[in-house]
N, C-alpha and C positions, 0 to 999 in steps of 0.2 A: 398473124391475124389482122384482118382489116380493121381499121379504127371504127368504133361504133359511131363516130362522128361523121364518117364518110357516107355519101349517098351513092349506092351502087345501082346503076341503071341497067338492068338486064332481067334476069328472070323476073294455124291461128294459135299460145300457152294455155295449158289446161287452166288458164287464168280464169278459169271459170270462177265465176264469183263464188267466194266461200260463204257457206251458210253459217249460222250460229252454232258452230261445232268445232271439233278438232279439225285441223287443216286437211284438205285433200289435194290441194294445189290450186291462175287465169291463166287460170288459171292460173293468169291469170293469172284463184284460184284464186283464194282462197282460197280445200279444201284444200286446202290443204287441204301432198302429196299433195342380181339376177341376170342371167345372160339368156337372150332369146336364141334358141337353137337355129332358127332359120335366118338370123341376122347377126353377123359377126361385129366385133368391136369397130372394125374399120369401115363398116357400111353406114354412112350417115345420110344417104340420099332419102328423099321423101318417098313415102309409100306410093305416091302417085306420079313419080317422075317417069315411070314406064309409059305413061300416057304421052309424054312429050317426046321421048326418045326410045321407042320400042326396039329399034335395031340394036341398041346397046345392052339389052337385057334378055336373058334366057327365060324360058317359062318358069323354071324353078325359082329364079331370083324374084320374079314378079309375084309368084305365089307366096314366097317368103315375106315379102313386104306387105302383101294383102293380109297374110296371116297375122303380122304384127299389128296392123290396123284393127283387124277384127278382134284380136285379143285385147287390145287397149280399149276398144269400145265396150267389150264385155265387162272388163274391170270397171270402166266408168259407170256402166249401168248398176253394177254391184255396189259401187260407192254411193251412187244416188239413192239406191234402196236403203243403205245404211243411214243416209242423211234424212230420208223420209221417216224411217223408223225412229230416229232421234227426235224429229219434229213431232211425231205422234206421241212419243213418251213425254216430251216436255209439255205438250198441250194437255194431255191426260193428267199428268202429275201436278201441274201448276195452275191449270184453269186459264180462262181468257185474260184476267187481270194479271196473274202471275206470269203468264207468257209475255205480256206487254212489259212487265218489269224486267224480265230476263232480257228481252230485246233491247231495252235501254242500257242495261249493264254491259252488254257486249257490242253495242253499236260502234263505239269509237275503235274498238279492237278490229271490227270488221272493216271500217272505213280506212284505217291506216295500215292494215296488214300488208297489202301489196304496195301501197305508196311507200311505206317504211322500208321496203327492200331496196329502195333507191336504184332499181334496175339491176341489182346484183344477180338475180335469177337468170336474166337473159344473157348477161356477160359470161357467167359460168357455163351456161348452156353452149354458147358459141365456142368457148375454149375447149369444151369436151368434144364438140362436133368436129373441130379441127384435128384433134388427136395428136397435137404436138407437145402437150404437157403430160408428164407422168400422172397417171390417173389417181394414184394414192396421194400424191402431193396435192393434186387438185381437190381431192375430197377434204383434206385437212384445211386447205385454203377456203373452201366453201363453208366449212364448219366455223372457222374464225370470222368469216364475213357475216354469217348468220348471227353469231354471238354479238358482233359489233352493231349491226343494224337492228337486231332485236332489243339490245339495251337502249339504244337511242330512241326507238319507237315506243318502248315502255314508258319512258319519260314523257313523250308527246301524248300518249293516251292518258296518263295520269293528269297532265295539264288540261286536256280537253274535258275530262270528267270534273275537274275542279272549277273550270271557268265557263264551260259551254253546255250546261244542262239547264233545261227549263226549271223555273223555281219550284213548280209542283212535283218535280221528279228528282230534286237534289238529294233527297233522302237515300237515293240509290248510289250516291257517289262513292262510298267506301267499297261497295261491291264492284263498281267500275274499276277502282284501283286494284282490287284483287284480280280481276280478269286481265288487267294489263300485264300481270306477271307472265301470262302465257305467251307473250310475244317472242321471247328468246327461243323457247322450244319450237314454236311454229316457224320462225325464220330459219332456224337450223335445218328443220325438216325440209322446208320448201327449197332452199338453196342447195342442199346436198342431193336431193332427188333430181335436181337439174343436171347434175353430172351424168347420171344414168340416162336421162332423157336425151341429152346432147350426144352421148356416146352410142346411142342406139340400143342400150341394154334395157329393153322395155319390160322384161320380166321383173327385174329388180325394181324398176321405176313403178310398175303397177302394184307389186306386192307391198312396197313401202307406203304408197298412197293408201292402199286398202287398210293396212294396219293403223295408219294415222286416222282414217275415217271411222274405223271400228272402235277405237279406244273410248271415245266419249259415250256413244250409245250403249256400249257394253258396261261401262261403269254405272251409267244411269239405271240400266236394267237390274244389275246386281244390287244397287242401293234400294231400288223400288221393292225388291224381294225381302230385304232384311230390315228396312226402316221406312219412315215417312220422308219423302224427298221434299225439302224446302227450297226456296230460292237460294238461300245461302249455301246449302249443300250442293246444288246444281252448279254454282259458280266455282266451288272448290274442286268438283269433279272435272269441270272444264279445264282448269289449270293443270290438274293431274294428268289429263289426257294429252296435253301438249308435252309434258315431260316424257310420257311413254313414247310418243312419236319421235322425239329427239333421240332417245336411247336406242330405238329401233334402227335409226340411221347410223348411229355410231357403232353398232354391233359388228364385230369382225374386222374393224379397222385397227391396225397395230399402232400403238402409241398415238392416239388421236390428239392428245394435248401437248406432247413433247416432240413428236416427229416433225421432220421438215415439211414445209408447205410452200406451194408455188401456184400462182403469182402472189405477191404481197397484197395484203388487204388494201393498203393505200392506193396501189395501182388499180385494183379492181373497182374501188369506189370512184376513182377518177374516170375510168373508162365507162362506168355504168351511168354517168350523169345524164346523158340524153334519154336513156331508157327510163331513168327515174322520173324525169320531167314528164315523159309520155304517160307513165303509169299514174302520176299525180292527176293529170287531166282525165285519164280513162276511169280510174277507180272512184274519184269523186263524182264523176258523172253517173257511174253505175250504182253508187250508193246514195245518190241525191234524194231519191224517193223515200228511203228509210230515214234520212235525216229530216226531211220535211214531215214525215209521219210523226217522228218523235217530238218535234217542236209544235206541231199544229193539231195533233189528234190526242184525245184522252187515252189512258192506259188500256182500257178494255178494247177499244177499237184498234189500238196499236197491236194488241195481242192477236186480234183476228187477222190483221194484215201480215204480221210477222209469221203467223202459223201457215199462211199460204205460200210464203216464199219458197220453202223447200219442196212444197207440193208440185210446183211447176218446173223444178230443176230437170226432170227427165227430158224436157224439150230442148235442153242445151247440149245433150250428150254427144250426139253424132257429129254435128259441125264443130263443136268445141274440140273433140278428140282429133278431128281432121286437122285442126290448127297445130297440133303437136308435130305433125309430119310436114305441114306447110312451112313452119318455121325452119326446119332443117332444109327444105327445098329452097327457100329464099336465101339461106346462109351459104348454100353450095354455089360458088361462083362459076363452076365448070358447066353448069346446066341451068336451064330456066324453064318456067312454064310458058306456054304459048297462050295467045288470046283464046284459041279454041278450048284449051284446057280450062281456062277461067270460066268460059261459057258453061262447060260441063259441070264444073265444081259448084259454081254459084247457082246455076239453074237446077241442078240436082238437089242442092241443099234447100233451096226455096220450096221446091216441090215436096220434099220429105217433110219439111217443117210445117207446111200448110196442111198436109194430110194429118200429121200427128196432132197439130193444134185443134183441128176440127174434131177428131176423135176424142181428144182430151176434154174439150169443152162439153161434149155430150155426156161424158161419164163422171166428171168431177163432182157434180152436185150430190148424186147418190153415194159416191165413195166417201166424200168428206163427212156426210151425216152418219155413215156406217162406221168409219174408222175413228174419226175425231169425236163423235158424239153430237147430239142435237144442239148442245150449247154453242157449238161452232158453226151452226147453220148460217148465221149472218156473214161468215167469212167467205162463202162461196162466191159472192158478187166480186170480191177482190180477185179470186182465182180466175174468174172469167176474163178479167182485164189483164191480169199478169201473165196469162198463158201466151198470148201473142208477143208480149214484151220479152218473155224468156226465149221464145222461139227465135226472134230476131237477134237477141243477145248472143245466142250460140253462133249464128252466122258471123256476127261482128267479131267475136273472139277469134274465129278462124281467119278472117281477112286481116285482122290486126296482127296476128302472129306472123303471117306472111310478110307484111310490111316491115315488122321488126327484124325478121330474118334477112330482109334485103338491106339492113343497115339504115333504115329510115324511120326510127322510132318517133321522131317529132312530126312526121307528116300528118297524122290524124288529129293533132291537138286542137286545131282551129275548129273542126267540126264538133268536137266534144264541148268546147266552150260555147259555141252557138247553140247547140242542142240543150245545154244546161240553162242558158238564158231563156230559151223558148219554154222549157219545162216550168220555170218559175212564173213566167207570164201566164201560162195555161192554168196553173194552180191558183194564181191570184184572181183570174177571171171566173173560174168554175167552182172554187171551194165553197162559196156561200150557197150555191144552188145544188151542188152534187155531193158535198161533204167529202169524206176521205177518198171516195172513188175518183175525185178530181186528180188526186196524186197519181193513181194508177193510169188514168187517161194521159196525163202529162208524160209519164214514163214511156208510154207507147209512142206518143208523138216524137219524143226525143230519139227513140230507137230507130224510127223510120227515117228521120233526118240523117242519122249517122250511117244507116245502111246505104242510102243513096250516095252520100258523100264519099264514104270509104270505098264503095265499089268503084266509083270513078277514079279514085287514087290508084287502086290496084290495076285497073285497065290501062291507065296512063303509064304506069311503071312497066307493065308487060308489053305494051305497044312499042316501047322504045328499045326493047331487047332485039338483039341481032337475030335471035332464033324465032322471033314471033312470026307466025305464019298467017295471022288473022283467022 
């Protein structure tokens, strides 16, 4: 296996940002989260490598890879539908202020979820893609890695809630500590599903992600039927859903706790360091707007903002899912994308995202009032700004996964740092005149900066490939 520290010059993680829910996977993720009949364990190439080397693939193989991509997109939309349902339930059950309180209790869980993986997800994915390690031993290693990183991150979340909450929101600290317990279950799920993702077992990968995403909204719905859902109960169900997702990943594994595992956790943590540093910069940038909202905005307005975050998630699905395959394409040293392929992928993604965003902005106002209720009417203004933010974010996740697959996880860090600084400056300038909308505007400016910068990084990498044809 090539060292994660190496820079491979030749040829996006469902790192999708995770909502306030059980994980689905940046994919990312967040959300957090089976053998594909048309894709065997040994096939680790990208679903789009046929574009670069059509002579090496038959029609059946290309259709199989296209089928795996379409299937994964379908599951991603289903997961987003679950997340939107969850968002609607939370908004309806808790109201604007309660929704803001819930957003505060899970904020540091969200911010540190992928950061706390320390890059373990990508390293496990690369091991699985290589196919040189026994898959059962690798699953156990992934489990132990998830338990380790989850325990460490739980402590970090507890510390953040103890020392980094605004004074007027410190009464929510105990619930923040409760939500921190979910970290172990979420980390085990995320890292263990990376085994299936890297090995090309997209049916298993998609099903486990779906189960993880369905756990919390299902528990919420059941609770709403039998009792009144309070903020405290919502937090308990949030933790319970993480346990369910972890158990789902362990199902069917013989001797998960006592069987042999490989590679050792210490080695995985060492190899994952550059990916962890990259994720630190990426996820803090992606969550910076939520952090600013918590510190600068009252609870009711925070509730409006937080309620619109899952509403715009559908705009990330297609380019985000493409990133799953681009990671594998980047990790495969035998082939590489060409400049022409990047033109097609990036151009097509921008075109699709533009059309989807325009349609979304035309429909979101009536839909929010219909589904969330008239009391969430003021939240529509946030959705209008967050829609293009989400659309660009999906493209960035795709490009970022390709760069990570190339073994260059540290390459995009500088652009995330610069974009974060610009966001803070924009908020400082506009907050007094624009209010909370200034934070959404700043998020859009930051995403545009990263899109331009990261596109340049990808083109530079591809242009140096021997197979690049311009």
